[in-house]
C-alpha positions as CSV (number, residue, x, y, z in Angstrom):
1,M,176.0,22.0,31.9
2,S,179.7,21.9,30.8
3,V,180.7,21.0,27.4
4,K,181.5,17.3,27.1
5,N,183.0,15.5,24.3
6,L,181.3,12.0,23.9
7,V,182.4,9.0,22.0
8,L,179.7,6.0,21.4
9,S,182.2,3.6,19.7
10,G,184.6,3.3,17.0
11,R,183.7,3.0,13.4
12,Q,181.0,0.5,13.7
13,I,179.1,-2.2,16.0
14,V,178.2,-5.3,14.3
15,T,175.8,-7.3,16.4
16,G,173.6,-10.4,16.3
17,S,173.9,-14.1,15.9
18,G,176.3,-15.2,13.0
19,A,177.8,-11.5,13.2
20,I,181.4,-12.9,13.0
21,G,180.7,-13.5,9.6
22,Y,181.4,-9.7,9.1
23,L,185.3,-10.9,8.7
24,K,184.5,-12.0,5.2
25,K,183.9,-8.3,4.2
26,L,187.5,-7.4,5.5
27,S,190.9,-7.4,3.7
28,Y,194.0,-6.8,5.2
29,K,197.8,-7.9,4.4
30,R,198.5,-9.3,7.8
31,V,196.5,-10.0,10.8
32,I,197.5,-11.1,14.4
33,I,194.6,-12.8,16.4
34,V,195.0,-12.5,20.1
35,T,193.0,-14.8,22.3
36,G,192.8,-16.2,25.7
37,G,193.4,-19.8,27.0
38,S,192.1,-22.9,25.1
39,S,188.5,-22.5,24.7
40,M,188.2,-20.3,21.5
41,I,190.7,-22.8,19.9
42,K,188.9,-25.7,21.1
43,N,185.6,-24.7,20.1
44,G,186.8,-23.8,16.5
45,I,186.1,-19.9,16.7
46,I,189.9,-19.2,15.8
47,D,190.0,-21.6,13.0
48,K,186.9,-20.0,11.8
49,A,188.2,-16.5,12.1
50,K,191.4,-17.6,10.4
51,E,189.4,-19.2,7.5
52,M,187.5,-16.3,6.9
53,L,190.3,-13.6,6.8
54,I,192.5,-16.3,4.8
55,M,189.7,-16.4,2.0
56,S,189.8,-12.6,2.0
57,G,193.6,-12.4,1.1
58,S,195.1,-12.1,4.6
59,G,198.0,-13.6,6.3
60,V,197.3,-14.7,9.7
61,R,199.5,-15.3,12.9
62,V,197.6,-16.2,16.4
63,I,198.9,-15.3,19.9
64,S,197.3,-17.4,22.6
65,G,197.6,-18.3,26.3
66,I,196.5,-15.2,27.6
67,K,195.6,-15.5,31.2
68,K,192.8,-14.0,33.2
69,N,194.7,-11.1,34.6
70,P,197.1,-10.4,31.7
71,S,200.7,-9.1,32.9
72,F,203.3,-6.6,31.5
73,E,205.4,-9.8,30.6
74,E,202.7,-11.2,28.5
75,V,202.4,-8.1,26.6
76,D,206.3,-8.0,25.9
77,E,206.2,-11.4,24.6
78,G,203.2,-10.8,22.1
79,L,205.1,-7.4,21.0
80,K,207.7,-9.4,19.8
81,V,205.6,-11.2,17.6
82,F,204.0,-8.0,16.5
83,N,207.5,-6.6,15.5
84,E,208.5,-9.6,13.7
85,Y,205.3,-9.9,11.5
86,R,204.3,-6.2,11.2
87,P,200.3,-6.7,11.3
88,D,197.8,-4.0,9.7
89,C,195.3,-5.5,11.8
90,V,194.9,-6.8,15.2
91,L,191.9,-9.2,15.9
92,A,191.3,-9.9,19.7
93,I,188.8,-12.9,20.2
94,G,188.1,-13.6,23.8
95,G,187.2,-12.3,27.3
96,G,188.2,-9.1,28.5
97,S,191.9,-10.4,29.2
98,A,192.3,-11.2,25.8
99,M,191.1,-7.9,24.5
100,D,193.2,-5.9,27.2
101,A,196.4,-7.7,26.2
102,A,195.8,-7.0,22.5
103,K,195.3,-3.4,23.2
104,A,198.5,-3.4,25.4
105,M,200.4,-5.1,22.8
106,L,199.2,-2.7,19.9
107,L,199.9,0.2,21.8
108,S,203.4,-0.6,22.5
109,Y,203.8,-1.7,18.8
110,E,202.5,1.9,17.4
111,F,204.7,3.7,19.8
112,P,207.6,1.8,20.8
113,E,208.7,4.5,23.3
114,L,206.0,3.4,25.6
115,N,206.7,0.9,28.5
116,K,205.1,0.1,31.8
117,E,207.3,2.6,33.7
118,N,206.0,5.5,31.6
119,V,202.6,4.9,29.9
120,I,200.8,6.6,32.7
121,E,203.3,9.4,32.6
122,Y,202.6,9.8,29.0
123,K,198.9,9.5,29.4
124,E,198.4,11.9,32.4
125,K,200.9,14.6,29.9
126,G,198.6,14.1,27.0
127,L,201.7,12.6,25.0
128,I,199.9,9.4,23.5
129,P,198.8,10.1,19.9
130,V,195.1,9.7,19.2
131,H,195.5,8.0,16.1
132,R,197.3,4.8,14.7
133,K,197.9,3.2,11.5
134,T,196.9,-0.4,12.6
135,D,193.2,-1.3,12.8
136,L,191.7,-3.2,16.1
137,I,188.9,-5.4,16.0
138,C,187.5,-7.3,19.0
139,I,185.2,-10.1,19.3
140,P,184.1,-10.5,23.0
141,S,183.5,-14.2,23.9
142,T,182.0,-13.0,27.4
143,S,179.6,-10.5,28.2
144,G,181.3,-8.6,30.6
145,T,184.3,-6.0,30.3
146,A,183.1,-4.3,27.2
147,S,186.4,-3.7,26.0
148,E,185.6,-4.2,22.5
149,V,184.2,-0.6,22.8
150,T,186.2,1.3,25.6
151,K,189.4,3.2,25.6
152,T,190.9,1.0,28.3
153,S,193.6,-1.6,29.0
154,V,194.2,-3.2,32.4
155,I,197.4,-4.7,32.8
156,T,198.9,-6.5,35.9
157,D,202.4,-5.6,36.9
158,T,203.2,-8.4,38.6
159,E,206.1,-7.3,40.6
160,K,204.2,-4.5,42.4
161,R,201.0,-6.8,42.4
162,L,199.1,-3.7,40.9
163,K,196.7,-3.6,38.2
164,V,197.4,-0.7,35.8
165,P,194.6,0.9,34.0
166,I,195.9,2.4,30.8
167,I,193.3,4.9,29.4
168,T,193.7,6.6,26.3
169,D,191.5,7.4,23.0
170,C,193.9,5.2,20.6
171,L,192.8,2.2,22.4
172,R,189.3,2.3,21.4
173,P,188.7,-0.4,18.7
174,D,187.7,0.2,15.4
175,I,185.1,-2.4,15.0
176,A,183.2,-4.4,17.6
177,I,181.6,-7.7,16.6
178,L,179.1,-8.8,19.2
179,D,178.0,-12.5,18.1
180,S,175.9,-14.3,20.7
181,D,176.9,-17.6,19.2
182,I,180.4,-17.3,20.3
183,T,179.1,-16.8,23.8
184,M,177.0,-20.2,24.0
185,T,180.1,-22.1,25.2
186,M,180.2,-20.1,28.4
187,P,179.4,-22.2,31.5
188,A,176.9,-20.7,33.9
189,N,179.4,-19.6,36.4
190,I,181.3,-17.4,34.0
191,A,178.1,-15.9,32.4
192,A,177.3,-15.0,35.9
193,E,180.3,-13.6,37.0
194,T,180.9,-11.7,33.5
195,G,177.4,-10.4,33.7
196,M,177.7,-9.1,36.9
197,D,180.7,-7.1,35.9
198,A,178.6,-5.7,32.8
199,L,175.9,-4.7,35.7
200,T,178.5,-3.1,37.9
201,H,180.1,-0.9,34.8
202,A,176.7,0.4,34.3
203,I,175.6,1.0,37.6
204,E,179.0,2.8,38.6
205,S,178.6,4.9,35.5
206,Y,174.8,5.5,36.1
207,T,175.7,6.8,39.9
208,N,178.7,8.8,38.9
209,H,178.4,12.4,39.2
210,N,179.8,12.8,35.7
211,L,176.8,11.2,33.9
212,D,175.5,12.9,31.0
213,D,172.0,12.5,29.2
214,F,173.1,10.1,26.5
215,D,175.0,7.7,28.7
216,E,172.3,8.0,31.5
217,A,170.0,6.5,28.7
218,L,172.6,3.6,27.8
219,A,173.4,2.7,31.4
220,K,169.8,2.7,32.8
221,A,168.7,0.4,29.9
222,A,171.7,-1.9,30.4
223,I,171.0,-2.2,34.1
224,A,167.3,-3.3,33.5
225,G,168.1,-5.5,31.0
226,I,171.0,-7.3,32.5
227,I,168.8,-7.9,35.6
228,R,165.8,-9.0,33.6
229,Y,168.0,-11.5,31.1
230,L,171.0,-12.6,33.2
231,P,169.2,-15.5,35.0
232,D,167.8,-16.9,31.6
233,S,171.5,-16.6,29.9
234,C,173.1,-18.5,32.9
235,K,170.8,-21.0,33.9
236,N,169.2,-22.0,30.6
237,K,171.8,-20.7,28.1
238,D,168.8,-19.1,26.4
239,A,170.0,-17.7,22.8
240,L,168.0,-14.6,23.0
241,A,169.0,-14.0,26.4
242,R,172.6,-14.3,25.7
243,Q,172.5,-12.0,22.8
244,K,170.6,-9.5,25.0
245,V,173.3,-9.5,27.7
246,H,175.9,-9.3,25.2
247,N,174.4,-6.1,23.8
248,Y,173.7,-4.6,27.1
249,S,177.1,-5.3,28.3
250,C,178.6,-3.1,25.4
251,M,176.2,-0.6,26.2
252,A,177.3,-0.4,29.6
253,G,180.9,-0.2,28.3
254,I,180.0,2.8,26.0
255,S,178.5,4.6,29.1
256,F,181.5,4.0,31.6
257,A,184.1,5.0,29.0
258,N,182.4,8.5,28.8
259,V,181.8,8.7,32.5
260,G,183.8,6.8,34.6
261,L,183.3,4.0,37.2
262,G,183.6,4.1,41.4
263,M,185.0,2.4,44.4
264,V,183.8,-1.0,43.4
265,H,186.3,-1.0,40.6
266,G,188.9,0.5,42.7
267,I,188.5,-2.3,45.4
268,A,188.1,-5.2,42.8
269,H,191.3,-4.1,40.9
270,S,193.2,-4.5,44.2
271,F,191.9,-7.8,45.2
272,G,192.4,-9.2,41.7
273,A,196.1,-8.1,41.5
274,A,196.8,-9.5,45.0
275,F,195.1,-12.6,45.1
276,N,194.9,-13.2,41.2
277,M,191.1,-13.3,41.5
278,G,188.6,-13.0,38.3
279,H,187.5,-9.5,37.7
280,G,183.8,-10.2,37.2
281,L,183.7,-12.2,40.6
282,T,185.4,-9.4,42.6
283,N,182.9,-6.9,41.3
284,A,180.1,-8.9,42.0
285,I,181.0,-9.6,45.7
286,I,181.6,-6.0,46.3
287,L,178.8,-4.2,44.4
288,P,176.3,-4.1,47.0
289,Y,178.1,-2.9,50.0
290,V,179.6,0.2,47.9
291,L,176.0,1.1,46.7
292,K,175.1,1.0,50.6
293,Y,178.0,3.1,51.4
294,N,177.4,5.5,48.5
295,S,173.7,5.8,49.3
296,R,174.6,8.2,52.2
297,D,174.9,10.9,48.9
298,E,171.5,12.5,48.1
299,R,172.1,12.3,44.5
300,V,173.2,8.7,44.5
301,A,170.2,7.6,46.7
302,A,168.0,9.5,44.3
303,K,169.3,7.5,41.1
304,L,169.2,4.3,43.2
305,K,165.5,5.1,43.9
306,E,165.1,5.7,40.0
307,L,166.6,2.4,39.3
308,S,164.3,0.7,41.6
309,Y,161.4,2.2,39.6
310,A,163.0,1.2,36.5
311,C,163.6,-2.4,37.4
312,H,160.0,-2.9,38.9
313,C,161.5,-3.5,42.6
314,E,161.2,-2.0,45.8
315,D,164.9,-1.7,46.2
316,I,167.5,-2.2,43.7
317,I,170.2,-2.9,46.1
318,E,168.2,-5.9,47.5
319,R,167.1,-6.9,43.9
320,I,170.9,-7.0,43.2
321,E,171.4,-9.2,46.2
322,D,168.8,-11.4,45.4
323,L,170.2,-11.9,41.8
324,K,173.8,-12.6,43.3
325,E,172.3,-15.3,45.3
326,K,170.1,-16.7,42.4
327,L,173.3,-17.0,40.2
328,G,175.5,-18.5,43.0
329,I,177.8,-15.4,43.6
330,P,179.5,-15.7,47.2
331,E,178.4,-12.7,49.8
332,S,181.8,-12.3,50.6
333,F,185.6,-12.7,49.7
334,A,185.8,-15.1,52.7
335,E,182.7,-17.1,51.3
336,A,184.7,-17.3,48.1
337,G,187.3,-19.1,49.5
338,L,190.2,-16.4,50.2
339,A,191.8,-17.4,53.3
340,E,191.7,-15.0,56.1
341,D,195.6,-15.6,56.9
342,D,196.1,-14.4,53.3
343,F,193.9,-11.4,53.4
344,I,195.3,-10.1,56.8
345,D,199.1,-10.8,55.4
346,N,198.3,-8.6,52.3
347,H,195.8,-6.2,54.0
348,D,198.3,-3.0,53.8
349,L,199.0,-3.7,50.0
350,V,195.3,-3.9,49.2
351,L,194.3,-0.7,51.1
352,E,197.1,1.2,49.6
353,H,195.9,0.0,45.9
354,A,192.1,0.2,46.5
355,M,192.7,4.0,47.0
356,L,193.9,4.2,43.7
357,G,192.3,4.5,40.3
358,A,188.5,4.3,39.9
359,T,188.1,5.0,43.7
360,K,189.1,8.6,42.9
361,V,185.9,9.3,41.2
362,N,183.6,7.5,43.2
363,P,180.5,9.8,44.0
364,V,181.1,9.8,47.6
365,P,185.0,10.6,48.7
366,V,186.4,7.8,50.4
367,S,188.9,8.3,53.2
368,K,191.8,5.7,54.1
369,E,189.9,5.1,57.5
370,H,186.8,4.3,55.6
371,M,188.5,2.2,53.0
372,D,190.2,0.2,55.6
373,R,186.8,-0.8,57.0
374,M,185.3,-1.2,53.6
375,L,187.9,-4.0,53.0
376,S,186.8,-5.7,56.2
377,V,183.2,-5.5,55.2
378,V,183.7,-7.1,51.7
379,F,185.8,-9.8,53.0
380,Y,183.9,-10.9,56.0
381,G,180.4,-9.8,54.7
382,D,179.6,-7.4,57.7
383,E,177.1,-4.7,57.6
384,I,178.4,-1.1,57.1
385,D,178.0,0.6,60.2
386,F,180.1,3.5,59.3
């Protein structure tokens, strides 16, 4: 077994109902809060966080309005506020988009030489420093991306219509606060889509050939837990179920941050950037099809059999399909409302970008021909016959 360096989180993870109260224990000079649309403002979470920080002696500025697929343009706008205010702490409150945007803003703030043209080159050459001066705290409002514990930020290049995953150790948050109270305002469809995103993270990590003993335990527990508790979280807004899914989402994030993902994310990033679709929804549509494709590998097939046993079912893929149906997740992109003409007109771009990113570490190597056919499968909902 080869040597592997594992990181299970930043400094700490604070979890449980009311965990946001941990902010009272912190003291900074200047904090920038980054959040998404209006939900965290309307439900009073941003004001609550501001009040706690101000009581501890911190000055606070807020950047809001981050869209579901944050762009480099939004990062540049936020960076102006960073450079003017000079924070010593960044607090991201919201879904994965808010956390990813906050990470990218912080990266450019700490290392001004980085931009969308050179950040990947710097990362590949190992030129991005590991350590930074500014603390990063993440409070997720959804249970899906697990950006609160990963070293990844995904930003959209709107000119190229391409999602760019920026992966570097200095993006790993220092503190993750998992407070299920903040998730209670999630409508059922968002809870379903983000929960399926978390399930995808756990399963792609578990079936990746880079899996290790520690992350195997995290991923397997997350898979079984999400499948068990997600329906109650979505349909009944059960408080215990929401906290359980919140925790399991984080566990899945820790696992895939160490292990990697696969073709589901390669395709999802491509569709998301080309058609401005939510990341959780795209993952949820694609997941069963890719699992069927990857099950041709003996090791993947054996792991899927183990998951079937762990989840008390005959076939884990069928169990996931049943779960999608219960949650109202469409079977295909056509059923989700993506127009066939749009898919055909953008097919070549989607194909090109689907071959990038996580597809490169899929447990089964994917040819361009097979990817071409897979795109049709996930769009129309066809059977895999190749």
